[in-house]
PDB file of N, H, CA, C and O in Angstrom:
ATOM      1  N   UNK A   1     -16.141 -44.821 -97.614  1.00  0.00           N
ATOM      2  CA  UNK A   1     -16.430 -44.786 -98.845  1.00  0.00           C
ATOM      3  C   UNK A   1     -17.475 -44.064 -99.367  1.00  0.00           C
ATOM      4  O   UNK A   1     -17.575 -43.844-100.574  1.00  0.00           O
ATOM      5  N   UNK A   2     -18.373 -43.625 -98.428  1.00  0.00           N
ATOM      6  H   UNK A   2     -18.292 -43.804 -97.448  1.00  0.00           H
ATOM      7  CA  UNK A   2     -19.504 -42.422 -98.775  1.00  0.00           C
ATOM      8  C   UNK A   2     -18.557 -40.971 -99.034  1.00  0.00           C
ATOM      9  O   UNK A   2     -18.688 -40.180 -99.969  1.00  0.00           O
ATOM     10  N   UNK A   3     -17.644 -40.905 -97.980  1.00  0.00           N
ATOM     11  H   UNK A   3     -17.537 -41.547 -97.221  1.00  0.00           H
ATOM     12  CA  UNK A   3     -17.223 -39.444 -98.101  1.00  0.00           C
ATOM     13  C   UNK A   3     -15.899 -39.423 -99.621  1.00  0.00           C
ATOM     14  O   UNK A   3     -15.597 -38.319-100.073  1.00  0.00           O
ATOM     15  N   UNK A   4     -15.328 -40.557-100.168  1.00  0.00           N
ATOM     16  H   UNK A   4     -15.574 -41.454 -99.802  1.00  0.00           H
ATOM     17  CA  UNK A   4     -14.516 -40.487-101.207  1.00  0.00           C
ATOM     18  C   UNK A   4     -15.502 -40.344-102.461  1.00  0.00           C
ATOM     19  O   UNK A   4     -15.235 -39.708-103.480  1.00  0.00           O
ATOM     20  N   UNK A   5     -16.389 -40.870-102.273  1.00  0.00           N
ATOM     21  H   UNK A   5     -16.605 -41.386-101.445  1.00  0.00           H
ATOM     22  CA  UNK A   5     -17.696 -40.972-103.325  1.00  0.00           C
ATOM     23  C   UNK A   5     -17.997 -39.603-103.840  1.00  0.00           C
ATOM     24  O   UNK A   5     -17.670 -39.140-104.932  1.00  0.00           O
ATOM     25  N   UNK A   6     -18.748 -38.963-102.773  1.00  0.00           N
ATOM     26  H   UNK A   6     -19.014 -39.339-101.885  1.00  0.00           H
ATOM     27  CA  UNK A   6     -19.134 -37.842-102.703  1.00  0.00           C
ATOM     28  C   UNK A   6     -17.987 -36.853-103.103  1.00  0.00           C
ATOM     29  O   UNK A   6     -18.232 -35.902-103.844  1.00  0.00           O
ATOM     30  N   UNK A   7     -16.887 -37.056-102.668  1.00  0.00           N
ATOM     31  H   UNK A   7     -16.688 -37.829-102.065  1.00  0.00           H
ATOM     32  CA  UNK A   7     -15.748 -35.913-102.798  1.00  0.00           C
ATOM     33  C   UNK A   7     -15.270 -36.011-104.570  1.00  0.00           C
ATOM     34  O   UNK A   7     -14.691 -35.106-105.171  1.00  0.00           O
ATOM     35  N   UNK A   8     -15.693 -37.364-105.172  1.00  0.00           N
ATOM     36  H   UNK A   8     -16.163 -38.099-104.684  1.00  0.00           H
ATOM     37  CA  UNK A   8     -14.961 -37.639-106.217  1.00  0.00           C
ATOM     38  C   UNK A   8     -16.437 -36.907-107.263  1.00  0.00           C
ATOM     39  O   UNK A   8     -16.232 -36.508-108.409  1.00  0.00           O
ATOM     40  N   UNK A   9     -17.397 -36.868-106.817  1.00  0.00           N
ATOM     41  H   UNK A   9     -17.564 -37.192-105.885  1.00  0.00           H
ATOM     42  CA  UNK A   9     -18.543 -36.746-108.075  1.00  0.00           C
ATOM     43  C   UNK A   9     -18.482 -35.035-108.095  1.00  0.00           C
ATOM     44  O   UNK A   9     -18.733 -34.419-109.130  1.00  0.00           O
ATOM     45  N   UNK A  10     -18.054 -34.232-106.602  1.00  0.00           N
ATOM     46  H   UNK A  10     -17.850 -34.733-105.761  1.00  0.00           H
ATOM     47  CA  UNK A  10     -18.258 -32.665-106.412  1.00  0.00           C
ATOM     48  C   UNK A  10     -17.017 -32.561-107.411  1.00  0.00           C
ATOM     49  O   UNK A  10     -17.167 -31.854-108.408  1.00  0.00           O
ATOM     50  N   UNK A  11     -15.560 -33.346-107.173  1.00  0.00           N
ATOM     51  H   UNK A  11     -15.438 -33.920-106.363  1.00  0.00           H
ATOM     52  CA  UNK A  11     -14.494 -32.814-108.373  1.00  0.00           C
ATOM     53  C   UNK A  11     -14.718 -33.113-109.794  1.00  0.00           C
ATOM     54  O   UNK A  11     -14.159 -32.486-110.694  1.00  0.00           O
ATOM     55  N   UNK A  12     -15.476 -34.002-109.969  1.00  0.00           N
ATOM     56  H   UNK A  12     -15.930 -34.512-109.238  1.00  0.00           H
ATOM     57  CA  UNK A  12     -15.910 -34.081-111.192  1.00  0.00           C
ATOM     58  C   UNK A  12     -16.568 -33.178-112.035  1.00  0.00           C
ATOM     59  O   UNK A  12     -16.315 -32.832-113.189  1.00  0.00           O
ATOM     60  N   UNK A  13     -17.574 -32.814-111.155  1.00  0.00           N
ATOM     61  H   UNK A  13     -17.780 -33.095-110.218  1.00  0.00           H
ATOM     62  CA  UNK A  13     -18.748 -31.656-111.408  1.00  0.00           C
ATOM     63  C   UNK A  13     -17.752 -30.183-111.834  1.00  0.00           C
ATOM     64  O   UNK A  13     -18.005 -29.462-112.800  1.00  0.00           O
ATOM     65  N   UNK A  14     -16.607 -29.973-110.870  1.00  0.00           N
ATOM     66  H   UNK A  14     -16.401 -30.559-110.086  1.00  0.00           H
ATOM     67  CA  UNK A  14     -16.334 -28.786-110.924  1.00  0.00           C
ATOM     68  C   UNK A  14     -14.925 -28.757-111.850  1.00  0.00           C
ATOM     69  O   UNK A  14     -14.698 -27.722-112.476  1.00  0.00           O
ATOM     70  N   UNK A  15     -13.994 -29.861-111.941  1.00  0.00           N
ATOM     71  H   UNK A  15     -14.179 -30.702-111.432  1.00  0.00           H
ATOM     72  CA  UNK A  15     -13.247 -29.966-113.175  1.00  0.00           C
ATOM     73  C   UNK A  15     -13.302 -30.897-114.279  1.00  0.00           C
ATOM     74  O   UNK A  15     -13.109 -32.107-114.394  1.00  0.00           O
ATOM     75  N   UNK A  16     -13.626 -29.950-115.056  1.00  0.00           N
ATOM     76  H   UNK A  16     -13.783 -28.967-114.963  1.00  0.00           H
ATOM     77  CA  UNK A  16     -13.862 -30.593-116.698  1.00  0.00           C
ATOM     78  C   UNK A  16     -12.618 -31.138-117.257  1.00  0.00           C
ATOM     79  O   UNK A  16     -12.618 -32.221-117.842  1.00  0.00           O
ATOM     80  N   UNK A  17     -11.533 -30.415-117.097  1.00  0.00           N
ATOM     81  H   UNK A  17     -11.534 -29.535-116.622  1.00  0.00           H
ATOM     82  CA  UNK A  17     -10.272 -30.807-118.118  1.00  0.00           C
ATOM     83  C   UNK A  17      -9.409 -31.653-117.332  1.00  0.00           C
ATOM     84  O   UNK A  17      -9.230 -32.833-117.632  1.00  0.00           O
ATOM     85  N   UNK A  18      -8.757 -30.989-116.134  1.00  0.00           N
ATOM     86  H   UNK A  18      -8.902 -30.030-115.890  1.00  0.00           H
ATOM     87  CA  UNK A  18      -7.944 -31.690-115.591  1.00  0.00           C
ATOM     88  C   UNK A  18      -8.147 -32.860-114.408  1.00  0.00           C
ATOM     89  O   UNK A  18      -8.495 -32.562-113.265  1.00  0.00           O
ATOM     90  N   UNK A  19      -7.922 -34.020-114.777  1.00  0.00           N
ATOM     91  H   UNK A  19      -7.639 -34.261-115.706  1.00  0.00           H
ATOM     92  CA  UNK A  19      -8.465 -35.069-113.807  1.00  0.00           C
ATOM     93  C   UNK A  19      -7.765 -35.748-112.939  1.00  0.00           C
ATOM     94  O   UNK A  19      -7.984 -36.912-112.602  1.00  0.00           O
ATOM     95  N   UNK A  20      -6.839 -34.989-112.522  1.00  0.00           N
ATOM     96  H   UNK A  20      -6.661 -34.044-112.796  1.00  0.00           H
ATOM     97  CA  UNK A  20      -5.842 -35.395-111.836  1.00  0.00           C
ATOM     98  C   UNK A  20      -6.185 -34.932-110.452  1.00  0.00           C
ATOM     99  O   UNK A  20      -5.955 -33.808-110.006  1.00  0.00           O
ATOM    100  N   UNK A  21      -6.790 -35.973-109.795  1.00  0.00           N
ATOM    101  H   UNK A  21      -6.977 -36.886-110.157  1.00  0.00           H
ATOM    102  CA  UNK A  21      -7.708 -35.427-108.187  1.00  0.00           C
ATOM    103  C   UNK A  21      -6.454 -36.082-107.096  1.00  0.00           C
ATOM    104  O   UNK A  21      -5.723 -37.063-107.239  1.00  0.00           O
ATOM    105  N   UNK A  22      -6.557 -35.181-106.087  1.00  0.00           N
ATOM    106  H   UNK A  22      -7.151 -34.385-105.972  1.00  0.00           H
ATOM    107  CA  UNK A  22      -5.090 -35.492-105.061  1.00  0.00           C
ATOM    108  C   UNK A  22      -6.029 -35.530-103.568  1.00  0.00           C
ATOM    109  O   UNK A  22      -7.020 -34.804-103.496  1.00  0.00           O
ATOM    110  N   UNK A  23      -5.708 -36.275-102.595  1.00  0.00           N
ATOM    111  H   UNK A  23      -4.903 -36.865-102.654  1.00  0.00           H
ATOM    112  CA  UNK A  23      -6.354 -36.355-101.283  1.00  0.00           C
ATOM    113  C   UNK A  23      -5.414 -36.083-100.339  1.00  0.00           C
ATOM    114  O   UNK A  23      -4.310 -36.619-100.425  1.00  0.00           O
ATOM    115  N   UNK A  24      -5.712 -35.224 -99.318  1.00  0.00           N
ATOM    116  H   UNK A  24      -6.609 -34.788 -99.248  1.00  0.00           H
ATOM    117  CA  UNK A  24      -5.019 -35.151 -98.272  1.00  0.00           C
ATOM    118  C   UNK A  24      -5.968 -36.098 -97.176  1.00  0.00           C
ATOM    119  O   UNK A  24      -7.169 -35.859 -97.054  1.00  0.00           O
ATOM    120  N   UNK A  25      -5.452 -36.936 -96.581  1.00  0.00           N
ATOM    121  H   UNK A  25      -4.476 -37.130 -96.680  1.00  0.00           H
ATOM    122  CA  UNK A  25      -6.041 -38.233 -95.432  1.00  0.00           C
ATOM    123  C   UNK A  25      -6.478 -37.053 -94.371  1.00  0.00           C
ATOM    124  O   UNK A  25      -5.584 -36.370 -93.873  1.00  0.00           O
ATOM    125  N   UNK A  26      -7.759 -36.829 -94.050  1.00  0.00           N
ATOM    126  H   UNK A  26      -8.486 -37.384 -94.455  1.00  0.00           H
ATOM    127  CA  UNK A  26      -8.634 -36.710 -93.089  1.00  0.00           C
ATOM    128  C   UNK A  26      -7.861 -36.773 -91.523  1.00  0.00           C
ATOM    129  O   UNK A  26      -8.118 -37.875 -91.037  1.00  0.00           O
ATOM    130  N   UNK A  27      -7.104 -36.045 -90.699  1.00  0.00           N
ATOM    131  H   UNK A  27      -6.896 -35.151 -91.093  1.00  0.00           H
ATOM    132  CA  UNK A  27      -6.435 -36.622 -89.596  1.00  0.00           C
ATOM    133  C   UNK A  27      -5.644 -37.436 -89.717  1.00  0.00           C
ATOM    134  O   UNK A  27      -5.379 -38.044 -88.680  1.00  0.00           O
ATOM    135  N   UNK A  28      -5.014 -37.783 -90.784  1.00  0.00           N
ATOM    136  H   UNK A  28      -5.230 -37.290 -91.626  1.00  0.00           H
ATOM    137  CA  UNK A  28      -4.116 -38.621 -91.460  1.00  0.00           C
ATOM    138  C   UNK A  28      -4.542 -40.356 -91.309  1.00  0.00           C
ATOM    139  O   UNK A  28      -3.782 -41.313 -91.160  1.00  0.00           O
ATOM    140  N   UNK A  29      -5.892 -40.329 -91.402  1.00  0.00           N
ATOM    141  H   UNK A  29      -6.510 -39.552 -91.524  1.00  0.00           H
ATOM    142  CA  UNK A  29      -6.397 -41.567 -91.616  1.00  0.00           C
ATOM    143  C   UNK A  29      -6.573 -41.873 -92.735  1.00  0.00           C
ATOM    144  O   UNK A  29      -7.289 -41.175 -93.453  1.00  0.00           O
ATOM    145  N   UNK A  30      -5.935 -43.066 -93.220  1.00  0.00           N
ATOM    146  H   UNK A  30      -5.353 -43.633 -92.637  1.00  0.00           H
ATOM    147  CA  UNK A  30      -6.473 -44.107 -94.021  1.00  0.00           C
ATOM    148  C   UNK A  30      -5.862 -45.632 -93.875  1.00  0.00           C
ATOM    149  O   UNK A  30      -5.163 -46.007 -92.933  1.00  0.00           O
ATOM    150  N   UNK A  31      -6.210 -46.317 -94.835  1.00  0.00           N
ATOM    151  H   UNK A  31      -6.777 -46.013 -95.600  1.00  0.00           H
ATOM    152  CA  UNK A  31      -5.548 -47.697 -94.682  1.00  0.00           C
ATOM    153  C   UNK A  31      -5.300 -48.308 -96.155  1.00  0.00           C
ATOM    154  O   UNK A  31      -5.199 -47.564 -97.131  1.00  0.00           O
ATOM    155  N   UNK A  32      -5.231 -49.362 -96.227  1.00  0.00           N
ATOM    156  H   UNK A  32      -5.313 -49.966 -95.435  1.00  0.00           H
ATOM    157  CA  UNK A  32      -5.367 -50.004 -97.775  1.00  0.00           C
ATOM    158  C   UNK A  32      -6.361 -49.897 -98.478  1.00  0.00           C
ATOM    159  O   UNK A  32      -6.386 -49.625 -99.678  1.00  0.00           O
ATOM    160  N   UNK A  33      -7.409 -50.146 -97.639  1.00  0.00           N
ATOM    161  H   UNK A  33      -7.388 -50.367 -96.664  1.00  0.00           H
ATOM    162  CA  UNK A  33      -8.685 -50.199 -98.168  1.00  0.00           C
ATOM    163  C   UNK A  33      -9.020 -48.659 -98.996  1.00  0.00           C
ATOM    164  O   UNK A  33      -9.496 -48.512-100.121  1.00  0.00           O
ATOM    165  N   UNK A  34      -8.743 -47.984 -98.361  1.00  0.00           N
ATOM    166  H   UNK A  34      -8.356 -48.104 -97.447  1.00  0.00           H
ATOM    167  CA  UNK A  34      -8.879 -46.345 -98.899  1.00  0.00           C
ATOM    168  C   UNK A  34      -7.970 -46.244 -99.934  1.00  0.00           C
ATOM    169  O   UNK A  34      -8.285 -45.722-101.003  1.00  0.00           O
ATOM    170  N   UNK A  35      -6.833 -46.710 -99.709  1.00  0.00           N
ATOM    171  H   UNK A  35      -6.577 -47.134 -98.841  1.00  0.00           H
ATOM    172  CA  UNK A  35      -6.029 -46.450-101.054  1.00  0.00           C
ATOM    173  C   UNK A  35      -6.468 -47.524-102.234  1.00  0.00           C
ATOM    174  O   UNK A  35      -5.739 -47.612-103.222  1.00  0.00           O
ATOM    175  N   UNK A  36      -7.143 -47.987-102.177  1.00  0.00           N
ATOM    176  H   UNK A  36      -7.734 -47.916-101.374  1.00  0.00           H
ATOM    177  CA  UNK A  36      -7.525 -49.070-103.112  1.00  0.00           C
ATOM    178  C   UNK A  36      -8.786 -48.427-103.610  1.00  0.00           C
ATOM    179  O   UNK A  36      -8.988 -48.369-104.823  1.00  0.00           O
ATOM    180  N   UNK A  37      -9.762 -47.875-102.631  1.00  0.00           N
ATOM    181  H   UNK A  37      -9.597 -47.922-101.646  1.00  0.00           H
ATOM    182  CA  UNK A  37     -10.624 -46.964-103.387  1.00  0.00           C
ATOM    183  C   UNK A  37     -10.485 -46.072-104.299  1.00  0.00           C
ATOM    184  O   UNK A  37     -11.003 -46.023-105.415  1.00  0.00           O
ATOM    185  N   UNK A  38      -9.392 -44.994-103.526  1.00  0.00           N
ATOM    186  H   UNK A  38      -8.972 -45.034-102.620  1.00  0.00           H
ATOM    187  CA  UNK A  38      -9.019 -44.152-104.521  1.00  0.00           C
ATOM    188  C   UNK A  38      -8.358 -44.437-105.723  1.00  0.00           C
ATOM    189  O   UNK A  38      -8.640 -43.685-106.657  1.00  0.00           O
ATOM    190  N   UNK A  39      -7.391 -45.506-105.981  1.00  0.00           N
ATOM    191  H   UNK A  39      -7.162 -46.116-105.223  1.00  0.00           H
ATOM    192  CA  UNK A  39      -7.007 -45.840-107.061  1.00  0.00           C
ATOM    193  C   UNK A  39      -8.209 -46.328-107.954  1.00  0.00           C
ATOM    194  O   UNK A  39      -8.059 -46.168-109.165  1.00  0.00           O
ATOM    195  N   UNK A  40      -9.289 -46.858-107.552  1.00  0.00           N
ATOM    196  H   UNK A  40      -9.411 -46.988-106.568  1.00  0.00           H
ATOM    197  CA  UNK A  40     -10.112 -47.271-108.430  1.00  0.00           C
ATOM    198  C   UNK A  40     -10.867 -45.884-108.730  1.00  0.00           C
ATOM    199  O   UNK A  40     -11.540 -45.715-109.747  1.00  0.00           O
ATOM    200  N   UNK A  41     -10.731 -45.164-107.994  1.00  0.00           N
ATOM    201  H   UNK A  41     -10.185 -45.301-107.168  1.00  0.00           H
ATOM    202  CA  UNK A  41     -11.491 -43.521-108.549  1.00  0.00           C
ATOM    203  C   UNK A  41     -10.437 -42.782-109.238  1.00  0.00           C
ATOM    204  O   UNK A  41     -10.468 -41.555-109.329  1.00  0.00           O
ATOM    205  N   UNK A  42      -9.390 -43.595-109.784  1.00  0.00           N
ATOM    206  H   UNK A  42      -9.365 -44.592-109.709  1.00  0.00           H
ATOM    207  CA  UNK A  42      -8.158 -42.597-110.523  1.00  0.00           C
ATOM    208  C   UNK A  42      -7.837 -41.357-109.841  1.00  0.00           C
ATOM    209  O   UNK A  42      -7.583 -40.359-110.516  1.00  0.00           O
ATOM    210  N   UNK A  43      -7.821 -41.316-108.581  1.00  0.00           N
ATOM    211  H   UNK A  43      -8.027 -42.126-108.033  1.00  0.00           H
ATOM    212  CA  UNK A  43      -7.120 -40.192-107.938  1.00  0.00           C
ATOM    213  C   UNK A  43      -5.546 -40.507-108.134  1.00  0.00           C
ATOM    214  O   UNK A  43      -5.154 -41.645-108.393  1.00  0.00           O
ATOM    215  N   UNK A  44      -4.670 -39.391-107.985  1.00  0.00           N
ATOM    216  H   UNK A  44      -4.988 -38.467-107.774  1.00  0.00           H
ATOM    217  CA  UNK A  44      -3.291 -39.650-108.591  1.00  0.00           C
ATOM    218  C   UNK A  44      -2.441 -39.760-107.460  1.00  0.00           C
ATOM    219  O   UNK A  44      -1.717 -40.755-107.433  1.00  0.00           O
ATOM    220  N   UNK A  45      -2.351 -38.720-106.247  1.00  0.00           N
ATOM    221  H   UNK A  45      -2.939 -37.912-106.269  1.00  0.00           H
ATOM    222  CA  UNK A  45      -1.801 -38.878-104.928  1.00  0.00           C
ATOM    223  C   UNK A  45      -2.758 -39.069-104.143  1.00  0.00           C
ATOM    224  O   UNK A  45      -3.956 -39.215-104.381  1.00  0.00           O
ATOM    225  N   UNK A  46      -1.967 -39.064-102.808  1.00  0.00           N
ATOM    226  H   UNK A  46      -0.993 -38.946-102.614  1.00  0.00           H
ATOM    227  CA  UNK A  46      -2.649 -39.062-101.265  1.00  0.00           C
ATOM    228  C   UNK A  46      -1.365 -38.725-100.315  1.00  0.00           C
ATOM    229  O   UNK A  46      -0.349 -39.377-100.078  1.00  0.00           O
ATOM    230  N   UNK A  47      -1.816 -37.440 -99.862  1.00  0.00           N
ATOM    231  H   UNK A  47      -2.642 -36.909-100.054  1.00  0.00           H
ATOM    232  CA  UNK A  47      -0.887 -36.938 -98.943  1.00  0.00           C
ATOM    233  C   UNK A  47      -1.310 -37.249 -97.326  1.00  0.00           C
ATOM    234  O   UNK A  47      -2.472 -37.160 -96.929  1.00  0.00           O
ATOM    235  N   UNK A  48      -0.348 -37.567 -96.607  1.00  0.00           N
ATOM    236  H   UNK A  48       0.596 -37.639 -96.930  1.00  0.00           H
ATOM    237  CA  UNK A  48      -0.516 -38.381 -95.085  1.00  0.00           C
ATOM    238  C   UNK A  48      -0.253 -37.082 -94.215  1.00  0.00           C
ATOM    239  O   UNK A  48       0.317 -36.114 -94.717  1.00  0.00           O
ATOM    240  N   UNK A  49      -0.676 -37.085 -92.921  1.00  0.00           N
ATOM    241  H   UNK A  49      -1.139 -37.871 -92.513  1.00  0.00           H
ATOM    242  CA  UNK A  49       0.119 -36.295 -92.031  1.00  0.00           C
ATOM    243  C   UNK A  49       1.318 -36.439 -91.703  1.00  0.00           C
ATOM    244  O   UNK A  49       1.817 -35.554 -91.008  1.00  0.00           O
ATOM    245  N   UNK A  50       2.156 -37.627 -92.116  1.00  0.00           N
ATOM    246  H   UNK A  50       1.750 -38.346 -92.681  1.00  0.00           H
ATOM    247  CA  UNK A  50       3.291 -37.857 -91.867  1.00  0.00           C
ATOM    248  C   UNK A  50       4.109 -36.398 -92.372  1.00  0.00           C
ATOM    249  O   UNK A  50       3.825 -35.781 -93.399  1.00  0.00           O
ATOM    250  N   UNK A  51       5.218 -36.007 -91.360  1.00  0.00           N
ATOM    251  H   UNK A  51       5.449 -36.508 -90.526  1.00  0.00           H
ATOM    252  CA  UNK A  51       6.258 -35.042 -91.452  1.00  0.00           C
ATOM    253  C   UNK A  51       7.281 -35.625 -92.455  1.00  0.00           C
ATOM    254  O   UNK A  51       7.883 -36.687 -92.298  1.00  0.00           O
ATOM    255  N   UNK A  52       7.366 -35.003 -93.234  1.00  0.00           N
ATOM    256  H   UNK A  52       6.877 -34.141 -93.362  1.00  0.00           H
ATOM    257  CA  UNK A  52       8.768 -35.384 -94.226  1.00  0.00           C
ATOM    258  C   UNK A  52       8.459 -35.224 -95.585  1.00  0.00           C
ATOM    259  O   UNK A  52       7.326 -35.176 -96.063  1.00  0.00           O
ATOM    260  N   UNK A  53       9.541 -35.142 -96.190  1.00  0.00           N
ATOM    261  H   UNK A  53      10.462 -35.181 -95.802  1.00  0.00           H
ATOM    262  CA  UNK A  53       9.894 -35.128 -97.759  1.00  0.00           C
ATOM    263  C   UNK A  53      10.049 -36.715 -98.419  1.00  0.00           C
ATOM    264  O   UNK A  53       9.950 -37.784 -97.816  1.00  0.00           O
ATOM    265  N   UNK A  54      10.280 -36.514 -99.624  1.00  0.00           N
ATOM    266  H   UNK A  54      10.361 -35.646-100.113  1.00  0.00           H
ATOM    267  CA  UNK A  54      10.451 -38.001-100.192  1.00  0.00           C
ATOM    268  C   UNK A  54      11.659 -37.640-101.286  1.00  0.00           C
ATOM    269  O   UNK A  54      11.971 -36.536-101.732  1.00  0.00           O
ATOM    270  N   UNK A  55      12.230 -38.957-101.564  1.00  0.00           N
ATOM    271  H   UNK A  55      11.976 -39.854-101.202  1.00  0.00           H
ATOM    272  CA  UNK A  55      13.333 -39.202-102.227  1.00  0.00           C
ATOM    273  C   UNK A  55      12.840 -39.520-103.288  1.00  0.00           C
ATOM    274  O   UNK A  55      12.105 -40.506-103.357  1.00  0.00           O
ATOM    275  N   UNK A  56      13.204 -38.567-104.629  1.00  0.00           N
ATOM    276  H   UNK A  56      13.800 -37.767-104.573  1.00  0.00           H
ATOM    277  CA  UNK A  56      12.613 -39.093-105.763  1.00  0.00           C
ATOM    278  C   UNK A  56      13.529 -40.010-106.649  1.00  0.00           C
ATOM    279  O   UNK A  56      13.304 -40.273-107.831  1.00  0.00           O
ATOM    280  N   UNK A  57      14.510 -40.424-105.966  1.00  0.00           N
ATOM    281  H   UNK A  57      14.692 -40.210-105.006  1.00  0.00           H
ATOM    282  CA  UNK A  57      15.426 -41.153-106.538  1.00  0.00           C
ATOM    283  C   UNK A  57      15.290 -42.620-106.045  1.00  0.00           C
ATOM    284  O   UNK A  57      16.088 -43.464-106.454  1.00  0.00           O
ATOM    285  N   UNK A  58      14.118 -43.001-105.020  1.00  0.00           N
ATOM    286  H   UNK A  58      13.470 -42.316-104.688  1.00  0.00           H
ATOM    287  CA  UNK A  58      13.382 -44.045-104.713  1.00  0.00           C
ATOM    288  C   UNK A  58      11.958 -44.254-104.803  1.00  0.00           C
ATOM    289  O   UNK A  58      11.067 -43.407-104.873  1.00  0.00           O
ATOM    290  N   UNK A  59      11.865 -45.805-104.789  1.00  0.00           N
ATOM    291  H   UNK A  59      12.589 -46.492-104.733  1.00  0.00           H
ATOM    292  CA  UNK A  59      10.600 -45.904-105.404  1.00  0.00           C
ATOM    293  C   UNK A  59       9.627 -45.112-103.984  1.00  0.00           C
ATOM    294  O   UNK A  59      10.139 -45.138-102.865  1.00  0.00           O
ATOM    295  N   UNK A  60       8.398 -44.526-104.162  1.00  0.00           N
ATOM    296  H   UNK A  60       7.982 -44.505-105.071  1.00  0.00           H
ATOM    297  CA  UNK A  60       7.824 -44.217-103.074  1.00  0.00           C
ATOM    298  C   UNK A  60       6.159 -44.659-103.435  1.00  0.00           C
ATOM    299  O   UNK A  60       5.881 -45.042-104.571  1.00  0.00           O
ATOM    300  N   UNK A  61       5.078 -44.561-102.333  1.00  0.00           N
ATOM    301  H   UNK A  61       5.304 -44.250-101.410  1.00  0.00           H
ATOM    302  CA  UNK A  61       3.816 -45.068-102.711  1.00  0.00           C
ATOM    303  C   UNK A  61       3.018 -43.669-103.074  1.00  0.00           C
ATOM    304  O   UNK A  61       2.775 -42.991-102.075  1.00  0.00           O
ATOM    305  N   UNK A  62       2.624 -43.189-104.172  1.00  0.00           N
ATOM    306  H   UNK A  62       2.822 -43.739-104.983  1.00  0.00           H
ATOM    307  CA  UNK A  62       1.674 -42.120-104.322  1.00  0.00           C
ATOM    308  C   UNK A  62       0.705 -41.955-103.661  1.00  0.00           C
ATOM    309  O   UNK A  62       0.085 -40.912-103.865  1.00  0.00           O
ATOM    310  N   UNK A  63       0.267 -42.772-102.767  1.00  0.00           N
ATOM    311  H   UNK A  63       0.771 -43.619-102.601  1.00  0.00           H
ATOM    312  CA  UNK A  63      -0.834 -42.426-101.758  1.00  0.00           C
ATOM    313  C   UNK A  63      -0.602 -42.548-100.371  1.00  0.00           C
ATOM    314  O   UNK A  63      -1.417 -42.551 -99.449  1.00  0.00           O
ATOM    315  N   UNK A  64       0.676 -42.651-100.355  1.00  0.00           N
ATOM    316  H   UNK A  64       1.339 -42.649-101.105  1.00  0.00           H
ATOM    317  CA  UNK A  64       1.337 -42.296 -99.311  1.00  0.00           C
ATOM    318  C   UNK A  64       2.620 -41.343 -99.113  1.00  0.00           C
ATOM    319  O   UNK A  64       3.704 -41.764 -98.708  1.00  0.00           O
ATOM    320  N   UNK A  65       2.331 -39.873 -99.483  1.00  0.00           N
ATOM    321  H   UNK A  65       1.450 -39.530 -99.811  1.00  0.00           H
ATOM    322  CA  UNK A  65       3.168 -39.139 -99.453  1.00  0.00           C
ATOM    323  C   UNK A  65       3.462 -38.253 -98.113  1.00  0.00           C
ATOM    324  O   UNK A  65       2.533 -37.911 -97.381  1.00  0.00           O
ATOM    325  N   UNK A  66       4.880 -37.890 -97.831  1.00  0.00           N
ATOM    326  H   UNK A  66       5.635 -38.168 -98.425  1.00  0.00           H
ATOM    327  CA  UNK A  66       4.328 -37.302 -96.469  1.00  0.00           C
ATOM    328  C   UNK A  66       4.269 -35.617 -96.728  1.00  0.00           C
ATOM    329  O   UNK A  66       3.987 -35.175 -97.842  1.00  0.00           O
ATOM    330  N   UNK A  67       4.491 -34.958 -95.868  1.00  0.00           N
ATOM    331  H   UNK A  67       4.720 -35.317 -94.963  1.00  0.00           H
ATOM    332  CA  UNK A  67       4.584 -33.253 -95.916  1.00  0.00           C
ATOM    333  C   UNK A  67       4.612 -32.834 -94.815  1.00  0.00           C
ATOM    334  O   UNK A  67       4.453 -33.362 -93.715  1.00  0.00           O
ATOM    335  N   UNK A  68       4.889 -31.540 -95.239  1.00  0.00           N
ATOM    336  H   UNK A  68       5.018 -31.110 -96.133  1.00  0.00           H
ATOM    337  CA  UNK A  68       5.212 -30.689 -94.176  1.00  0.00           C
ATOM    338  C   UNK A  68       3.670 -29.673 -93.890  1.00  0.00           C
ATOM    339  O   UNK A  68       2.693 -29.512 -94.622  1.00  0.00           O
ATOM    340  N   UNK A  69       3.948 -29.185 -92.673  1.00  0.00           N
ATOM    341  H   UNK A  69       4.741 -29.315 -92.078  1.00  0.00           H
ATOM    342  CA  UNK A  69       2.672 -28.480 -92.277  1.00  0.00           C
ATOM    343  C   UNK A  69       3.211 -27.009 -92.407  1.00  0.00           C
ATOM    344  O   UNK A  69       4.400 -26.774 -92.196  1.00  0.00           O
ATOM    345  N   UNK A  70       2.444 -26.159 -92.707  1.00  0.00           N
ATOM    346  H   UNK A  70       1.478 -26.350 -92.878  1.00  0.00           H
ATOM    347  CA  UNK A  70       2.566 -24.910 -92.762  1.00  0.00           C
ATOM    348  C   UNK A  70       3.621 -24.159 -91.562  1.00  0.00           C
ATOM    349  O   UNK A  70       4.637 -23.463 -91.534  1.00  0.00           O
ATOM    350  N   UNK A  71       2.771 -24.721 -90.739  1.00  0.00           N
ATOM    351  H   UNK A  71       1.946 -25.286 -90.762  1.00  0.00           H
ATOM    352  CA  UNK A  71       3.102 -24.541 -88.973  1.00  0.00           C
ATOM    353  C   UNK A  71       4.513 -24.709 -88.510  1.00  0.00           C
ATOM    354  O   UNK A  71       4.962 -24.261 -87.455  1.00  0.00           O
ATOM    355  N   UNK A  72       5.169 -25.403 -89.408  1.00  0.00           N
ATOM    356  H   UNK A  72       4.804 -25.767 -90.265  1.00  0.00           H
ATOM    357  CA  UNK A  72       6.484 -26.225 -89.484  1.00  0.00           C
ATOM    358  C   UNK A  72       7.504 -24.985 -90.095  1.00  0.00           C
ATOM    359  O   UNK A  72       8.690 -25.092 -89.784  1.00  0.00           O
ATOM    360  N   UNK A  73       7.119 -23.849 -90.922  1.00  0.00           N
ATOM    361  H   UNK A  73       6.155 -23.762 -91.174  1.00  0.00           H
ATOM    362  CA  UNK A  73       7.811 -22.845 -91.153  1.00  0.00           C
ATOM    363  C   UNK A  73       7.891 -21.794 -90.492  1.00  0.00           C
ATOM    364  O   UNK A  73       8.505 -20.865 -91.016  1.00  0.00           O
ATOM    365  N   UNK A  74       7.347 -21.613 -89.242  1.00  0.00           N
ATOM    366  H   UNK A  74       6.848 -22.368 -88.815  1.00  0.00           H
ATOM    367  CA  UNK A  74       7.384 -20.324 -88.369  1.00  0.00           C
ATOM    368  C   UNK A  74       8.604 -20.037 -88.282  1.00  0.00           C
ATOM    369  O   UNK A  74       8.961 -19.049 -87.642  1.00  0.00           O
TER     370      UNK A  74
END
């Protein structure tokens, strides 16, 4: 909670117009409590460390978005 609150204060300080905040979970570590805190802070998205893409035609959790690592494109 401390890290999220500190990050949120920093983001609000530097970003005055666009209030859409994103998070990439450090080491891919998150849980339901983390997601609840992020939603309460009005974060928009959360990126996991899981490899993959999303299917836009299906429902998916905006706080559990998989991603590709830049190293995957060597």
